[in-house]
C-alpha positions in Angstrom: 59.2 190.7 -43.6 58.4 187.2 -42.5 61.1 185.2 -40.8 61.6 181.4 -41.2 63.5 179.2 -38.7 65.6 176.6 -40.5 67.4 173.7 -38.9 68.2 170.0 -39.1 67.6 167.4 -36.5 71.2 166.4 -36.7 74.5 167.4 -35.1 76.7 166.2 -38.0 79.0 169.0 -39.1 78.3 167.9 -42.7 74.6 167.2 -42.3 72.8 166.4 -45.5 69.6 167.4 -43.7 71.0 170.8 -42.9 72.1 171.1 -46.5 68.5 170.3 -47.7 66.8 172.6 -45.1 69.1 175.5 -45.9 68.7 175.0 -49.6 64.9 175.0 -49.3 64.9 178.1 -47.0 67.1 180.0 -49.4 64.8 179.2 -52.3 61.9 181.2 -50.6 62.1 184.8 -51.7 61.3 187.9 -49.6 61.7 186.2 -46.2 64.4 186.4 -43.6 66.1 183.2 -42.5 67.4 182.2 -39.1 69.5 179.1 -39.7 70.3 177.2 -36.5 72.9 174.4 -35.9 72.1 172.1 -33.0 75.9 172.0 -32.2 75.6 175.6 -31.0 73.2 174.6 -28.2 74.7 173.1 -25.1 72.0 170.7 -23.8 73.1 167.9 -21.5 71.3 164.5 -21.9 67.9 165.1 -20.4 67.0 163.4 -17.1 64.5 164.4 -14.4 67.3 164.2 -11.7 69.4 166.7 -13.7 66.4 169.0 -14.3 65.6 168.9 -10.5 69.2 169.6 -9.6 70.2 172.2 -12.2 66.9 173.4 -13.8 66.3 174.0 -17.5 69.4 174.8 -19.5 69.5 178.4 -20.9 70.1 177.1 -24.4 66.8 175.2 -24.4 65.0 178.5 -23.5 67.0 180.3 -26.3 65.9 177.7 -28.8 62.3 177.9 -27.8 62.5 181.7 -28.1 63.6 181.2 -31.7 60.5 179.1 -32.3 58.2 181.6 -30.6 59.6 184.5 -32.7 59.4 182.8 -36.1 56.7 182.9 -38.7 57.4 179.4 -40.0 59.8 176.4 -39.5 61.7 174.4 -42.1 63.0 171.3 -40.4 64.8 168.3 -42.0 65.2 165.3 -39.7 68.1 162.9 -39.8 67.1 159.3 -39.3 69.1 157.1 -37.0 68.0 153.5 -36.8 64.5 154.5 -38.0 64.0 157.3 -35.5 65.2 160.7 -34.5 68.8 161.4 -34.0 69.6 161.5 -30.3 70.6 165.2 -30.4 67.1 166.1 -31.7 65.2 163.8 -29.3 67.2 165.4 -26.5 66.3 168.9 -27.7 62.6 168.2 -27.8 62.8 166.5 -24.4 64.1 169.8 -22.9 61.7 171.9 -24.9 58.7 169.9 -23.7 59.8 170.5 -20.1 59.5 174.3 -20.7 56.2 174.1 -22.7 54.4 170.9 -23.8 53.1 172.8 -26.8 56.6 174.1 -27.8 56.0 174.1 -31.6 53.5 177.0 -30.9 51.3 176.2 -33.9 54.0 177.6 -36.3 53.5 176.4 -39.9 56.1 173.8 -40.6 57.7 172.2 -43.7 58.9 168.9 -42.3 61.4 167.0 -44.4 64.0 164.2 -44.2 66.7 162.9 -46.4 69.1 160.1 -46.3 71.7 158.4 -48.6 69.3 155.5 -48.9 66.3 154.9 -51.1 63.6 155.6 -48.4 64.8 159.1 -47.7 64.1 159.1 -44.0 60.5 158.1 -44.4 60.5 156.2 -41.1 61.4 159.3 -39.0 59.0 161.4 -41.0 56.2 159.1 -40.1 57.1 159.2 -36.4 57.3 163.0 -36.5 54.0 163.5 -38.3 52.4 161.4 -35.6 54.2 162.9 -32.6 54.7 166.6 -33.5 50.9 167.6 -33.4 50.9 166.5 -29.8 53.3 169.4 -29.2 51.2 171.8 -31.2 53.0 171.4 -34.5 51.2 172.7 -37.6 52.8 170.5 -40.2 51.5 171.9 -43.4 53.8 170.3 -45.9 56.2 167.3 -45.9 58.9 166.1 -48.3 61.3 163.1 -48.3 64.4 163.1 -50.5 65.7 159.6 -51.2 69.2 158.9 -52.2 70.6 162.3 -51.3 74.0 161.9 -53.0 72.3 161.0 -56.3 69.4 163.5 -56.2 70.8 166.7 -54.6 73.3 169.3 -55.8 73.9 172.9 -54.8 71.8 173.9 -57.8 68.8 171.8 -56.6 67.1 168.5 -56.9 68.3 166.7 -59.9 65.3 164.4 -60.4 62.5 166.4 -62.1 59.7 164.5 -60.4 61.2 165.0 -56.9 62.0 168.6 -57.7 58.4 169.2 -58.8 57.1 167.5 -55.6 59.4 169.6 -53.4 58.3 172.8 -55.1 54.7 171.9 -54.5 55.4 171.4 -50.8 57.3 174.7 -50.7 54.3 176.5 -52.2 51.9 175.0 -49.7 54.3 176.1 -46.9 54.5 179.6 -48.3 50.7 179.9 -48.3 50.7 179.3 -44.6 53.4 181.7 -43.4 
């Protein structure tokens, strides 16, 4: 059975991006899911002096091990001031110190959502440009605007958005 790694680039306990990523992961049949919460990884703010003094945190190595062992990644990024949330940027800073190609060419469904009408499109554009430099294999992307209006536990309310998401899920499934 294939296993998919699911997480959000957020440390909010009520993360809408984690809700979206988890919902999408659960919609894919006949796969195992590993759902991670960035709050469960103790990663101090990256700095070269800290790395030189204390080395790489064990939790960064554990996170990278999850990436290595998975068959695909579903990631939904929170957007803070048009870019990654600090917690996510810190995670990738640590991961890149272990292995500059930390995404390991795993097929990725890259998403973002926000309460606003752009649905995290700014952070998605940054990630689509940056991730391949770390050996990401972004095979599908999706932005969900106006999360509170368009998402429910039953799915995406807007039919056009739901159709677009399902098309991206199918593309992702074809690659895992």
